[in-house]
N, C-alpha and C positions, 0 to 999 in steps of 0.2 A: 303807622307808620308808611314809610315811601323808603323802598332799596333802588338805588341807584346802579349799575354793571356797567362800565366804560369797554371799549376794544377797540382796536384796530392801531394804536402808537406804534411807534417803531424809529428805527434809523434810516434815513432818506438822505439823499444826498443836494444841495440847491439845487433850484428849479426844477424839483420833483412833487409830488401829488400824496397825501396820506386821505384816508377816509376811515373817521371816527364815528363810534357808534353808541351809545346809550339807551339802555332797556330798563325803563322802571316797572316796580311793583311791588304789590304792598295794600293794607287793607285800606287804606283813605286816597288811593291813586286818584278816584273821583274829582279831590281836591287839587292836583292836579290842573292847573293853567298854562302856566310860563315852564320851559323848559331852555334851557342855554347852556354855554360853555365860558367857562373863566380858566384860565392858566398862570404857574407860578414859575418865573426862571431861578436859578441857583441866588440866591441874594436881594431878590425883589419882591414888591409885592405881589399879592395874586391880585389880577385884573383881567376886567371882561374881556371875553372875544364876542359870545355873543346871543342872542336870546329870540326866542321865537314863543306867537303863544297860540294858543290853540287853534284860533282862526288866519293862525299864519304870517300876523304882524311880528318883523323882523327890527332888530337894532346889530349893529356893530359896531366892533371898536373903528376909530379910524386906520391905525396900522394895520388892519385885514381888507378894510373893504377892496372890493375886486378882486382880491384875491382867494377868499372864502366865501363856502355860501352852507347856513343852517338850511336845515331842512326836519320834518316828523313826517312820521306817520301815526296817526294819531288811533290807530283802529290796534295798531302793535306798539303801543305806547315806549317808541324810542325816537329818539332826536340822534341825528345825525350830523355831521361837521367836515365837508369835503374842503381840505386845504389843496390850494394851488399853488406854483410859484414860491414855493418855500423858500425862507431865507434861515442863517445863521442864527438871527435876533428871534424867529420862531420856538426855537430851542424852549422846552418848560415843559412841566406836567400840568396836561390838561385834566381839567374836573369838569362833570358835568353836572347841574344843577336843576335845582326842578321846586318849584313852588306855586302859590295861587295868581302871583301878579309876576309882575317881569322885574319889579322893585324889592321881589323880597322871596328870593329862591332860597328856601331854608333845609332843603334836603340836598346832600352831596354823596358823590360817588368817592372811590378810594382813588381816583386818578391813574393816568396813563401815560408815559411819558412817550416825549416827542423828541427826535434830537436829529437835528439838520447838518449837516456837513458842510464844510464849504470846498 
């Protein structure tokens, strides 16, 4: 199994920044190649924010390109999401996800709330 623990969420004013972290652990951690972030706003479906492979290949949702940066520290089994120029529409629960490839992220964290006030 793989266990994911997120941290770094909170309340920030529009235009501000936050950095999310997610630490992965577990007996089959060696099977994890891709990690990423999804988010779910109230009344909306969960959507992709960004993914990153162990080799550093990244993918971003159009809505966050140029504002968010995903990175990872493979030695620490940790993925980060630096969020800048935050907007009220970025308000959501942010979930860390991991899996063998970017299109199969089958392990999920509990989520961390990000609230952006206008």
